[in-house]
Structures are given as structure tokens and as C-alpha cells.
Residue frames as a rotation matrix with the C-alpha (Angstrom) as fourth column:
UNK 1
0.681 0.612 -0.402 -11.43
-0.721 0.467 -0.512 43.20
-0.126 0.638 0.759 14.95
UNK 2
0.071 -0.699 0.712 -9.75
-0.302 0.665 0.683 39.79
-0.951 -0.263 -0.164 14.78
UNK 3
-0.243 -0.244 -0.939 -8.23
-0.969 0.023 0.245 38.46
-0.038 0.970 -0.242 11.59
UNK 4
0.849 0.520 -0.089 -9.39
-0.526 0.848 -0.068 35.13
0.040 0.105 0.994 10.19
UNK 5
0.350 -0.727 0.591 -7.13
-0.164 0.573 0.803 32.20
-0.922 -0.378 0.081 10.74
UNK 6
-0.178 -0.479 -0.859 -4.74
-0.933 -0.194 0.302 31.73
-0.312 0.856 -0.413 7.87
UNK 7
0.874 0.470 -0.121 -5.53
-0.479 0.797 -0.369 28.92
-0.077 0.380 0.922 5.51
UNK 8
0.282 -0.779 0.560 -3.06
-0.008 0.581 0.814 26.05
-0.959 -0.234 0.157 5.53
UNK 9
-0.092 -0.398 -0.913 -0.84
-0.926 -0.303 0.226 26.10
-0.366 0.866 -0.341 2.55
UNK 10
0.709 0.403 -0.579 -1.14
-0.640 0.713 -0.286 23.28
0.298 0.573 0.763 0.07
UNK 11
-0.136 -0.856 -0.498 2.26
-0.317 0.514 -0.797 21.93
0.939 0.050 -0.341 1.09
UNK 12
-0.757 -0.165 0.632 1.38
-0.648 0.074 -0.758 21.88
0.078 -0.984 -0.163 4.82
UNK 13
0.307 0.926 0.220 -1.83
-0.890 0.361 -0.278 19.95
-0.337 -0.110 0.935 3.99
UNK 14
0.848 0.061 -0.527 -0.01
-0.354 0.805 -0.477 17.32
0.395 0.591 0.704 1.99
UNK 15
-0.093 -0.971 0.222 3.23
-0.852 -0.038 -0.522 17.18
0.515 -0.238 -0.823 3.99
UNK 16
-0.123 0.022 0.992 1.96
-0.795 0.596 -0.112 14.44
-0.594 -0.803 -0.056 6.37
UNK 17
0.844 0.509 0.169 0.76
-0.267 0.672 -0.690 12.42
-0.465 0.537 0.704 3.41
UNK 18
0.666 -0.673 -0.323 4.04
-0.438 -0.002 -0.899 12.81
0.604 0.740 -0.296 1.58
UNK 19
-0.236 -0.754 0.612 5.99
-0.967 0.121 -0.224 11.86
0.095 -0.645 -0.758 4.68
UNK 20
0.174 0.353 0.920 3.94
-0.515 0.828 -0.220 8.71
-0.839 -0.436 0.325 5.19
UNK 21
0.982 0.112 -0.152 4.35
-0.185 0.424 -0.886 7.75
-0.035 0.899 0.437 1.49
UNK 22
0.303 -0.949 -0.090 8.09
-0.702 -0.159 -0.694 8.35
0.644 0.274 -0.714 1.68
UNK 23
-0.274 -0.428 0.861 8.48
-0.933 0.337 -0.130 6.40
-0.235 -0.839 -0.492 4.90
UNK 24
0.522 0.558 0.645 6.34
-0.371 0.829 -0.418 3.45
-0.768 -0.021 0.640 3.64
UNK 25
0.918 -0.246 -0.312 8.26
-0.249 0.256 -0.934 3.20
0.310 0.935 0.174 0.33
UNK 26
0.008 -0.978 0.208 11.63
-0.848 -0.118 -0.517 3.46
0.531 -0.172 -0.830 2.16
UNK 27
-0.158 -0.037 0.987 10.69
-0.803 0.587 -0.107 0.80
-0.575 -0.809 -0.122 4.71
UNK 28
0.820 0.501 0.277 9.27
-0.230 0.731 -0.642 -1.51
-0.524 0.463 0.715 2.02
UNK 29
0.755 -0.577 -0.312 12.41
-0.349 0.050 -0.936 -1.17
0.556 0.815 -0.164 -0.13
UNK 30
-0.176 -0.815 0.552 14.82
-0.958 0.012 -0.288 -1.70
0.228 -0.580 -0.782 2.81
UNK 31
0.072 0.257 0.964 13.01
-0.586 0.793 -0.168 -4.85
-0.807 -0.552 0.208 3.88
UNK 32
0.971 0.235 -0.041 12.90
-0.162 0.523 -0.837 -6.14
-0.176 0.819 0.546 0.28
UNK 33
0.398 -0.902 -0.167 16.58
-0.674 -0.165 -0.720 -5.53
0.622 0.399 -0.674 -0.05
UNK 34
-0.290 -0.461 0.839 17.23
-0.930 0.344 -0.132 -7.47
-0.227 -0.818 -0.529 3.16
UNK 35
0.534 0.588 0.607 14.99
-0.356 0.808 -0.470 -10.27
-0.767 0.035 0.641 1.91
UNK 36
0.941 -0.156 -0.301 16.75
-0.265 0.214 -0.940 -10.43
0.211 0.964 0.160 -1.47
UNK 37
0.150 -0.989 0.003 20.19
-0.660 -0.102 -0.744 -10.45
0.736 0.110 -0.668 0.09
UNK 38
-0.568 -0.442 0.694 19.66
-0.822 0.280 -0.495 -12.60
0.025 -0.852 -0.522 3.19
UNK 39
0.192 0.710 0.678 16.72
-0.606 0.629 -0.487 -15.12
-0.772 -0.317 0.551 2.57
UNK 40
-0.818 -0.382 0.430 17.11
0.048 0.700 0.713 -18.31
-0.573 0.604 -0.555 0.52
UNK 41
-0.523 0.637 -0.566 14.86
-0.850 -0.345 0.397 -18.42
0.058 0.689 0.723 -2.55
UNK 42
0.157 0.802 -0.576 11.79
-0.657 0.521 0.546 -20.68
0.738 0.293 0.609 -2.31
UNK 43
-0.480 -0.285 -0.830 12.70
0.417 0.758 -0.501 -22.09
0.772 -0.586 -0.246 1.14
UNK 44
0.595 0.788 0.157 10.41
0.150 -0.300 0.942 -21.73
0.789 -0.537 -0.297 4.11
UNK 45
-0.647 -0.762 0.030 12.01
0.187 -0.197 -0.962 -19.97
0.739 -0.617 0.270 7.06
UNK 46
0.211 0.835 -0.508 9.75
0.744 0.199 0.638 -20.58
0.634 -0.513 -0.579 10.08
UNK 47
-0.464 -0.294 0.835 9.23
-0.248 -0.862 -0.441 -17.62
0.850 -0.412 0.327 12.46
UNK 48
-0.666 0.420 0.617 6.38
-0.623 0.141 -0.769 -18.65
-0.410 -0.897 0.168 14.65
UNK 49
-0.623 0.495 0.605 3.66
0.526 0.838 -0.145 -21.26
-0.579 0.228 -0.783 14.16
UNK 50
0.383 0.817 0.432 1.57
0.820 -0.084 -0.567 -20.40
-0.427 0.571 -0.702 11.04
UNK 51
0.946 -0.112 -0.305 3.98
-0.216 -0.918 -0.334 -17.57
-0.243 0.381 -0.892 10.05
UNK 52
0.237 -0.902 0.360 7.12
0.714 0.413 0.565 -17.95
-0.659 0.123 0.742 7.95
UNK 53
0.157 -0.351 -0.923 9.36
-0.616 -0.766 0.187 -15.97
-0.772 0.539 -0.336 5.65
UNK 54
0.146 -0.113 0.983 9.46
0.625 0.780 -0.003 -17.35
-0.767 0.615 0.185 2.07
UNK 55
-0.307 -0.368 -0.877 11.24
-0.391 -0.792 0.469 -15.39
-0.868 0.487 0.099 -0.67
UNK 56
-0.120 0.293 0.948 9.56
0.843 0.535 -0.059 -15.60
-0.524 0.793 -0.311 -4.00
UNK 57
-0.926 -0.163 -0.339 8.94
-0.055 -0.833 0.551 -13.36
-0.373 0.529 0.763 -7.00
UNK 58
0.170 0.980 0.100 5.49
0.443 0.014 -0.897 -12.20
-0.880 0.197 -0.432 -8.19
UNK 59
-0.840 -0.506 0.197 5.69
0.378 -0.284 0.881 -11.64
-0.390 0.814 0.430 -11.94
UNK 60
-0.252 0.827 0.503 2.12
0.767 -0.147 0.625 -10.53
0.590 0.543 -0.597 -12.21
UNK 61
-0.409 0.142 0.901 0.04
-0.519 -0.849 -0.102 -8.16
0.751 -0.510 0.421 -10.01
UNK 62
-0.270 0.260 0.927 -1.87
-0.952 0.071 -0.298 -9.03
-0.143 -0.963 0.228 -6.89
UNK 63
0.236 0.294 0.926 -1.99
-0.389 0.902 -0.187 -12.82
-0.891 -0.316 0.327 -6.39
UNK 64
-0.631 -0.698 0.337 -0.05
0.078 0.375 0.924 -13.23
-0.771 0.610 -0.182 -9.65
UNK 65
0.523 0.808 0.271 -2.93
0.485 -0.021 -0.874 -12.03
-0.701 0.588 -0.403 -11.81
UNK 66
0.957 -0.083 -0.279 -1.86
-0.278 -0.541 -0.793 -10.97
-0.085 0.837 -0.541 -15.31
UNK 67
0.144 -0.939 0.311 1.35
-0.173 0.286 0.943 -13.01
-0.974 -0.189 -0.122 -15.02
UNK 68
-0.154 -0.279 0.948 2.98
0.815 0.506 0.282 -13.06
-0.558 0.816 0.149 -18.38
UNK 69
0.866 0.452 0.216 1.84
0.499 -0.740 -0.451 -9.60
-0.044 0.498 -0.866 -19.30
UNK 70
0.100 -0.879 0.466 4.68
0.666 -0.289 -0.688 -7.40
0.739 0.380 0.556 -20.59
UNK 71
-0.302 -0.333 -0.893 6.37
0.938 -0.272 -0.216 -5.33
-0.171 -0.903 0.395 -17.88
UNK 72
-0.977 -0.051 0.207 5.64
0.109 -0.954 0.280 -2.07
0.183 0.296 0.938 -19.73
UNK 73
-0.197 0.976 0.097 1.89
-0.042 -0.108 0.993 -2.79
0.980 0.191 0.062 -19.46
UNK 74
0.312 0.269 -0.911 2.11
0.854 0.341 0.393 -3.75
0.417 -0.901 -0.123 -15.74
UNK 75
-0.648 -0.610 -0.456 4.14
0.737 -0.653 -0.174 -0.58
-0.191 -0.449 0.873 -15.06
UNK 76
-0.837 0.404 0.370 1.63
-0.114 -0.789 0.604 1.56
0.535 0.463 0.706 -16.91
UNK 77
0.125 0.914 -0.385 -1.30
0.329 0.328 0.886 -0.15
0.936 -0.237 -0.260 -15.08
UNK 78
0.060 -0.171 -0.983 0.27
0.997 0.059 0.051 0.49
0.049 -0.983 0.174 -11.70
UNK 79
-0.914 -0.404 -0.032 1.04
0.402 -0.914 0.050 4.06
-0.050 0.033 0.998 -12.70
UNK 80
-0.505 0.819 0.273 -2.61
-0.091 -0.365 0.927 4.56
0.858 0.443 0.259 -13.60
UNK 81
0.298 0.569 -0.766 -3.76
0.698 0.417 0.581 3.16
0.651 -0.708 -0.273 -10.29
UNK 82
-0.415 -0.531 -0.739 -1.53
0.884 -0.427 -0.190 5.56
-0.215 -0.733 0.646 -8.49
UNK 83
-0.962 0.089 0.258 -2.86
0.024 -0.914 0.406 8.51
0.272 0.397 0.877 -10.45
UNK 84
-0.099 0.992 -0.081 -6.47
0.123 0.093 0.988 7.39
0.987 0.088 -0.131 -9.83
UNK 85
0.217 0.139 -0.966 -5.85
0.940 0.239 0.245 7.11
0.265 -0.961 -0.079 -6.09
UNK 86
-0.787 -0.533 -0.310 -4.29
0.585 -0.804 -0.102 10.58
-0.196 -0.262 0.945 -6.09
UNK 87
-0.670 0.665 0.331 -7.42
-0.123 -0.539 0.833 11.88
0.732 0.517 0.443 -7.88
UNK 88
0.272 0.827 -0.492 -9.69
0.459 0.338 0.821 10.25
0.846 -0.450 -0.287 -5.23
UNK 89
-0.216 -0.453 -0.865 -7.45
0.972 -0.181 -0.148 11.65
-0.090 -0.873 0.479 -2.43
UNK 90
-0.974 -0.194 0.117 -7.79
0.209 -0.967 0.144 15.23
0.085 0.165 0.983 -3.89
UNK 91
-0.383 0.908 0.172 -11.57
-0.103 -0.227 0.969 14.87
0.918 0.353 0.180 -3.99
UNK 92
0.128 0.378 -0.917 -11.77
0.808 0.497 0.317 13.82
0.576 -0.781 -0.241 -0.34
UNK 93
0.731 0.248 0.636 -12.50
-0.030 -0.919 0.393 16.70
0.682 -0.307 -0.664 2.03
UNK 94
-0.184 -0.922 0.340 -9.58
-0.422 -0.238 -0.875 17.87
0.888 -0.304 -0.345 4.33
UNK 95
-0.039 0.185 0.982 -11.39
-0.998 -0.045 -0.031 16.73
0.038 -0.982 0.187 7.57
UNK 96
0.914 0.389 -0.114 -11.38
-0.394 0.919 -0.027 13.02
0.094 0.070 0.993 6.49
UNK 97
0.189 -0.944 0.270 -8.06
-0.976 -0.149 0.162 12.11
-0.112 -0.294 -0.949 8.05
UNK 98
0.090 -0.101 0.991 -8.61
-0.224 0.967 0.119 8.36
-0.970 -0.233 0.064 8.20
UNK 99
0.859 0.291 0.422 -9.28
0.315 0.351 -0.882 8.30
-0.405 0.890 0.210 4.44
UNK 100
0.742 -0.655 -0.144 -6.22
-0.629 -0.606 -0.487 10.46
0.231 0.452 -0.861 3.72
UNK 101
-0.067 -0.731 0.679 -4.09
-0.794 0.451 0.407 8.00
-0.604 -0.512 -0.611 5.75
UNK 102
0.351 0.259 0.900 -5.55
0.171 0.927 -0.334 5.18
-0.921 0.271 0.281 3.71
UNK 103
0.999 0.024 0.025 -4.82
0.030 -0.225 -0.974 6.91
-0.017 0.974 -0.226 0.43
UNK 104
0.357 -0.934 0.012 -1.19
-0.933 -0.357 -0.051 7.58
0.052 0.007 -0.999 1.48
UNK 105
-0.102 -0.435 0.895 -0.74
-0.501 0.799 0.332 3.94
-0.859 -0.415 -0.299 2.40
UNK 106
0.744 0.419 0.520 -2.18
0.273 0.520 -0.809 2.77
-0.610 0.744 0.272 -0.96
UNK 107
0.910 -0.395 -0.124 0.05
-0.341 -0.544 -0.767 5.11
0.236 0.740 -0.630 -2.84
UNK 108
0.149 -0.916 0.373 3.11
-0.959 -0.042 0.280 4.12
-0.241 -0.400 -0.884 -0.78
UNK 109
0.065 -0.061 0.996 2.48
-0.130 0.989 0.069 0.38
-0.989 -0.134 0.056 -1.30
UNK 110
0.879 0.326 0.347 1.83
0.302 0.182 -0.936 0.78
-0.368 0.928 0.062 -5.01
UNK 111
0.715 -0.689 -0.121 5.01
-0.631 -0.560 -0.537 2.80
0.302 0.460 -0.835 -5.52
UNK 112
-0.012 -0.728 0.686 7.03
-0.758 0.454 0.469 0.19
-0.652 -0.514 -0.557 -3.52
UNK 113
0.253 0.126 0.959 5.80
0.293 0.935 -0.200 -2.58
-0.922 0.332 0.200 -5.80
UNK 114
0.995 0.097 0.017 6.23
0.053 -0.376 -0.925 -0.31
-0.083 0.921 -0.379 -8.86
UNK 115
0.332 -0.943 -0.019 9.90
-0.930 -0.331 0.157 0.25
-0.155 -0.035 -0.987 -7.96
UNK 116
-0.092 -0.360 0.929 10.37
-0.216 0.917 0.334 -3.56
-0.972 -0.170 -0.162 -7.71
UNK 117
0.619 0.434 0.654 8.82
0.467 0.466 -0.751 -4.06
-0.631 0.771 0.086 -11.11
UNK 118
0.949 -0.269 -0.165 10.82
-0.310 -0.699 -0.644 -1.25
0.059 0.662 -0.747 -12.68
UNK 119
0.185 -0.959 0.214 14.17
-0.965 -0.137 0.222 -2.41
-0.184 -0.248 -0.951 -11.13
UNK 120
-0.513 -0.478 0.712 13.85
-0.488 0.846 0.217 -6.15
-0.706 -0.236 -0.667 -11.02
UNK 121
-0.653 0.378 -0.656 11.04
-0.610 0.251 0.752 -6.99
0.449 0.891 0.067 -13.47
UNK 122
-0.055 0.658 -0.751 9.07
0.462 0.683 0.565 -8.68
0.885 -0.316 -0.342 -10.66
UNK 123
0.367 0.254 0.895 7.79
-0.669 -0.596 0.444 -7.91
0.647 -0.761 -0.049 -7.19
UNK 124
-0.715 -0.606 -0.349 9.66
-0.130 0.605 -0.785 -9.39
0.687 -0.516 -0.512 -4.17
UNK 125
0.491 0.840 0.231 7.21
-0.578 0.115 0.808 -11.24
0.652 -0.530 0.542 -1.88
UNK 126
-0.542 -0.790 -0.285 8.24
-0.220 0.461 -0.860 -12.87
0.811 -0.403 -0.424 1.42
UNK 127
-0.624 0.364 0.692 5.40
-0.764 -0.097 -0.638 -13.04
-0.165 -0.927 0.338 4.00
UNK 128
-0.452 0.432 -0.781 3.68
-0.271 0.767 0.581 -16.43
0.850 0.474 -0.230 4.33
UNK 129
-0.290 0.519 0.804 0.82
-0.893 0.156 -0.423 -17.45
-0.345 -0.840 0.418 6.63
UNK 130
-0.164 0.114 -0.980 0.28
-0.628 0.754 0.193 -21.19
0.761 0.647 -0.052 6.51
UNK 131
0.352 0.160 0.922 -0.69
-0.779 0.596 0.194 -24.49
-0.519 -0.787 0.334 8.20
UNK 132
-0.530 -0.611 0.588 0.23
-0.189 0.761 0.620 -27.98
-0.827 0.217 -0.519 7.18
UNK 133
-0.330 0.477 0.815 -2.68
0.800 0.600 -0.027 -28.17
-0.502 0.643 -0.579 4.75
UNK 134
0.697 0.602 0.390 -3.29
0.714 -0.635 -0.294 -24.52
0.071 0.484 -0.872 3.77
UNK 135
-0.465 -0.771 -0.435 -1.34
0.755 -0.602 0.260 -21.40
-0.462 -0.207 0.862 2.91
UNK 136
0.692 0.582 -0.427 -2.34
0.277 -0.761 -0.587 -17.88
-0.666 0.288 -0.688 2.05
UNK 137
0.758 -0.405 0.512 -0.71
0.481 -0.184 -0.857 -16.15
0.441 0.896 0.055 -0.98
UNK 138
-0.069 -0.859 -0.508 2.83
0.960 -0.196 0.202 -14.96
-0.273 -0.473 0.838 -0.27
UNK 139
0.758 0.340 0.556 2.83
0.484 -0.865 -0.131 -11.12
0.437 0.368 -0.821 -0.04
UNK 140
-0.372 -0.928 -0.022 4.97
0.784 -0.301 -0.543 -8.25
0.497 -0.220 0.839 1.13
UNK 141
-0.542 0.130 -0.831 4.82
0.629 -0.593 -0.503 -5.06
-0.557 -0.795 0.239 3.25
UNK 142
-0.933 0.186 -0.308 3.69
-0.322 -0.811 0.488 -2.93
-0.159 0.554 0.817 0.30
UNK 143
-0.496 0.806 -0.324 0.71
0.163 0.453 0.876 -5.30
0.853 0.382 -0.356 -0.25
UNK 144
-0.288 0.352 -0.891 -0.06
0.956 0.167 -0.243 -4.89
0.063 -0.921 -0.384 3.47
UNK 145
-0.800 -0.039 -0.598 -0.01
0.183 -0.966 -0.180 -1.14
-0.571 -0.254 0.781 3.13
UNK 146
-0.862 0.485 -0.148 -2.33
-0.311 -0.274 0.910 -1.33
0.401 0.831 0.387 0.19
UNK 147
-0.350 0.718 -0.601 -4.75
0.496 0.687 0.532 -3.59
0.795 -0.112 -0.596 2.05
UNK 148
-0.363 0.154 -0.919 -4.72
0.887 -0.243 -0.391 -1.59
-0.284 -0.958 -0.048 5.29
UNK 149
-0.937 0.006 -0.348 -5.17
-0.094 -0.967 0.237 1.63
-0.335 0.255 0.907 3.31
UNK 150
-0.630 0.762 -0.152 -8.21
-0.108 0.108 0.988 0.24
0.769 0.639 0.015 1.54
UNK 151
-0.156 0.590 -0.792 -9.67
0.879 0.449 0.162 -0.85
0.451 -0.671 -0.589 4.89
UNK 152
-0.629 -0.125 -0.767 -9.09
0.586 -0.725 -0.363 2.66
-0.511 -0.678 0.529 6.35
UNK 153
-0.944 0.307 -0.123 -10.91
-0.307 -0.672 0.674 4.21
0.124 0.674 0.728 3.43
UNK 154
-0.317 0.833 -0.453 -13.86
0.291 0.540 0.790 1.88
0.903 0.118 -0.414 3.97
UNK 155
-0.248 0.149 -0.957 -13.80
0.968 0.063 -0.241 2.62
0.024 -0.987 -0.160 7.72
UNK 156
-0.888 -0.144 -0.437 -13.72
0.190 -0.980 -0.065 6.35
-0.419 -0.141 0.897 7.00
UNK 157
-0.754 0.657 -0.031 -16.69
-0.288 -0.287 0.914 6.07
0.591 0.698 0.405 4.69
UNK 158
-0.133 0.691 -0.710 -18.67
0.685 0.582 0.438 4.10
0.716 -0.429 -0.551 7.32
UNK 159
-0.485 -0.095 -0.869 -17.84
0.791 -0.472 -0.389 6.71
-0.373 -0.876 0.304 9.98
UNK 160
-0.974 0.116 -0.194 -18.88
-0.177 -0.926 0.333 9.57
-0.141 0.359 0.923 7.62
UNK 161
-0.508 0.840 -0.189 -22.13
0.029 0.235 0.971 7.76
0.861 0.488 -0.144 6.74
UNK 162
-0.106 0.393 -0.913 -22.93
0.928 0.369 0.052 7.24
0.357 -0.842 -0.404 10.43
UNK 163
-0.714 -0.240 -0.658 -22.09
0.505 -0.827 -0.247 10.84
-0.485 -0.508 0.712 11.19
UNK 164
-0.926 0.378 -0.008 -24.36
-0.254 -0.606 0.754 12.08
0.280 0.700 0.657 8.41
UNK 165
-0.229 0.864 -0.448 -27.20
0.413 0.503 0.759 9.92
0.881 -0.011 -0.472 9.57
UNK 166
-0.290 0.010 -0.957 -26.74
0.952 -0.099 -0.290 11.16
-0.097 -0.995 0.019 13.14
UNK 167
-0.917 -0.165 -0.363 -26.76
0.155 -0.986 0.057 14.77
-0.367 -0.004 0.930 11.92
UNK 168
-0.760 0.649 -0.020 -29.95
-0.184 -0.187 0.965 14.22
0.623 0.737 0.262 9.95
UNK 169
-0.184 0.679 -0.711 -31.80
0.694 0.601 0.395 12.60
0.696 -0.421 -0.582 12.85
């Protein structure tokens, strides 16, 4: 008689997610430190056409929304977002790896920006896409992680929906 396969421990299931969160926060903070110590403030540093580095500070949340709100409120709001994303991640079945990757990136990005707000009182932004007559909002790696993570969750939902439809047909 064969024994059932052992269930993965809770730690082994979340270890990849914790690793990705840790790596994304560390990478974000290292790059922000380099930006703060090496880039001039509010000066465009061209890299390639349409892409430049531009060190600035975001004193609000995404796209400077809620600028002027006390830091304690912004810290609390960001903390609540992280807790909510953790809740959503816990409710997602183990087989949904793309969604889990997305949740890890969102949490890593949110924590990276939360660290900035707690340490500096603002978020360090430095990535600028632009033309002579247009520019996108300046953002950072943590913002990219959050956006990519959200995209991965949507992609996972689409795949799951298509898989469910195929199974029903």
C-alpha cells in the first residue's frame, strides 16, 4: 500500500513568494539609494530616445494623488492595501501560480514605496518616458512591480475563466 504524498508545509508554499517579495524590495531600495546619491534633482538625464532618468519625489500616492495628506494616513493606507492583497493571495487556490506571482510583486512594490514614505516622508521616483511634447508620470521600480503584478493577476483570471469554459464545454 503506497502512502499519500506529503502535503507541502505552509512555509514551503509561501517561501517562493517571500523570496520574490524580499528580492523586489531589496532591488527597489538599492536602486532608489543609487538614484538619491547619484542623480541630480529635477534634471533630465537622457538614456535613450524617449527614456530618461529624472529624480523627483512623490509626496502623495500613485500619480501624486492625495498629495498633502499627512504621512501617517498615507502609511496607514498603504499598510491596509498590503493587508488586503495578502488576504486576496490567501484566498487564491495554490495552483494559480501566475496570480501568486502577481500578488508577490504588488506586495513587494507596495512595501518598497512604504519604506520610502516611512524613511524619507516621500517616494523616490526616477523613470521618465517622454517626447518633446508629452511625458508620462515619473515612476519607479516599485510602481512597475505593482503594475506588472496587477497585470499578472488579470492574466491569471482570464486563463482560469477560459480553462473553466473549456472544461464545461
